[in-house]
N, C-alpha and C positions, 0 to 999 in steps of 0.2 A: 791057764784062762788064754783065749783067745782074743785077739789084736780087737779092741772096740767093743768087748764087753765088759761089761758094768764089775767093777770091785765090789768083794762084800763090804758089809759096813764095818767101821773100828771097831772094837770092841768099846762096851760102852752105850750102844743104842741112841747115841745124839742124833746121828744121821741114820736113821732108816731105810729098807730098800725103797719104800714108795717114795719118800722124799730126795731119796739120790737120783730115780729115777723122772724126777720132774727137771733137774738141774740139767741146762746146755753145756756141752763141753767148754773148758777155759780157754777164752780167747774167740772163741764162735762168735760172738756179738757185740764185737768190736765197734761194728758200724753204726749200731743201735746208741751205744752212747749211756744217757742218764734216760731211755726210752725203753731201756729193757726191764723185762718185769724179773720182780725181786720174789724168788720163787718158795725159799724157806726163808723163815724166821729164828732166830734165838737169843737169848735174855737171860741177864742174872735178875733173877727172883727177890734179889737182896741189896741192889742197885740200880742205876739206869743205863746200865751199858745194852746196849742191844744191836745185833748184826743182823743183816738182810744179805742175802743169799740169791745171785742171780746165774753164775756161772761155779763150775765144781772140776778140776781135774780129774774125779773119779778117783782120788786116793787121798788126799790131804788138802790142799789148798783151793780156798772158794775167792770169789772175786764177788764184791757187793758195796755195800753199804755199811759204814758203821758209826755208832750213836755213842759215844764215849764223851771223855774231855772236848774234843769237838766233832763237828759232823763231815765226815769225808765219805770217798770213794777211795778204793784200795783192797788189797788182798789180804786175806785172814787163815788161820791155819787150823783144822777140825782137830788135830791132835794137841795143839796147846790149850784150844776151847775145854777140853776134857780135863787138862789138865791144871784149868784155873776154877778157885774159888772165893765167893765173892766177902765182903767182909763177916759174914755171919757163917762163915764155912759153907755155903748154900753153893752145889755145884751148877754151869749155866746149863737153859733147857731149851728144847724145842717147843716155839709158839704150834699147839696142835690144833690150833682153829688159824691159821694164819691163811689169809686168802692171796693170791696171788696180784701183787701191784706194781705199778712201774715206780722204779727209783727216783726220778724227779718229783712223783708226787710226796712220796716219804721223806724226802730231804727236805721239800718244802712244808711239809705238816712239821717235823721236827721243828725246823725254823722257828717258825710261830709260834709252838707251846715253850722253847725256850725263851724265847725274847718276851711272853708275858709273863713266864715265871720270872726273867731277869726284870721286868719293868716292875712287879710288885715288890721285889728283893728292894730293888733302885728306888722305891717310893718309901720304903719302911728305913732306907739308910738316910735318904734325904731327911726325913722328918727329926730322925735322932741326932743328926746333922745341924739341922738348922736349931734343935732345941741347945744344942750344946755350944754353938756360937752365935749369940744375939743379934750380931750385924747381921746376917745373912736376911736377905727379904725375897726370896728366888732361888731355886736349882731347878735347871734343864740339864739331861744328859747330851751329848753331843754323839753321833754318828749311831751302828745300828746297836741295839744291843742282843743282838741273835746270837753274834757267834765271836765277838769281841773280845780278848782275855784281859784287857786292860779297858779302862770304864771311866770316862771322860766325863765331870762334872763339871760345869761352868756358874758358878756364883753369882749372884749380885746380891752389893754390899750396899748398906746405908749408915751413914755416909759412904760415898765409893773411896777406894783406897787414892790417896794423894799420892804425890810425886814420883816415886821411882816404879814404876808399875814390875817393871824385870824384879828390883828386889823385893817387891811385896808378894810375887808368885814363889819364890825362891824361900822364903821365908814362912809363908804361909804354908807351904809344901813339907817343907824340913823337918818343923820343930812338930808338927801334927801328925808325922808318918805315924808312927807308933797307935796313934789314938786312932788315924783312920783306918788301921789293920786291924784293931783289936775291935771297931764297930763292925767291920766286914764280916769278922769270923761270927759275933756275938749274932749277926742278921742273919750269915749264911750264902751271904754274897760271895759266888765263884770270881768275881773280878778284883784284880789288886784295883786301886781306888786314886788316881789324882784330880787334883783341882784346878780350873782355871775360874778365870774370871771376867766382869763385865764393867766396863767404865766407859760410860754414853754407848755410844755405837759400836765401839770395840769390843771385841771377845778376844782375851788374852786365853790361848788354850796350853794346857800343859806341854811344857820344851820351850815356851816362847814365842810360840807363831802368834803372832795378832790377825784376824781377819774380820769383818763386816757379816758375811753371813757364813753359818759351819755346815752348811748341809743337813742332814736329816738331825731333828732335837726333840726331845722329850718331855716336857713339863713333868718334874717330880714332886714339889714343894714351892707353894702351895698348890692344892688340887682344885 
């Protein structure tokens, strides 16, 4: 095979000749960054993993956007994808109807979808948490719900915690850790959960930090 010619598609036809020809050479679009076009989409039909390829080395290595546990830009292998099976034993497929889309747009779309899903799950979690602890009168989520692996909830209690606030935080979190995790698993919430609390105008975040304002907040309960 002459230099510069396309390699034949690897057995299994996950990447056919037509799709292979759409993909620029690996590293050829470095100056474009997230403005590069994703040309080919792969997905697992029995889970939520998705791969968008914007470049290909002609043999095995892609560059593009990976949607899995996280949303990230990186490299992925054709041969490894062809060997992977989802939880129901189904192989990865190529999306036959995918239209080339800018990586940045795809990333923003998936982050928004994940945020919306996480908010709905977190609202269910907060409602059950408030039912479990009748002292809670309000629950908000602190920070972004799109890609955080740990969900920080700030609860307002009535009556407010008295005495040593730090001691209250540690006792609340440590004694209820198993209950938090069991509730999280039952709801399907992908985050681990820590509780902070509000005393007056002070927000006591998980970890002990005390702030007045804490950036992005999403009201979860009551709605």
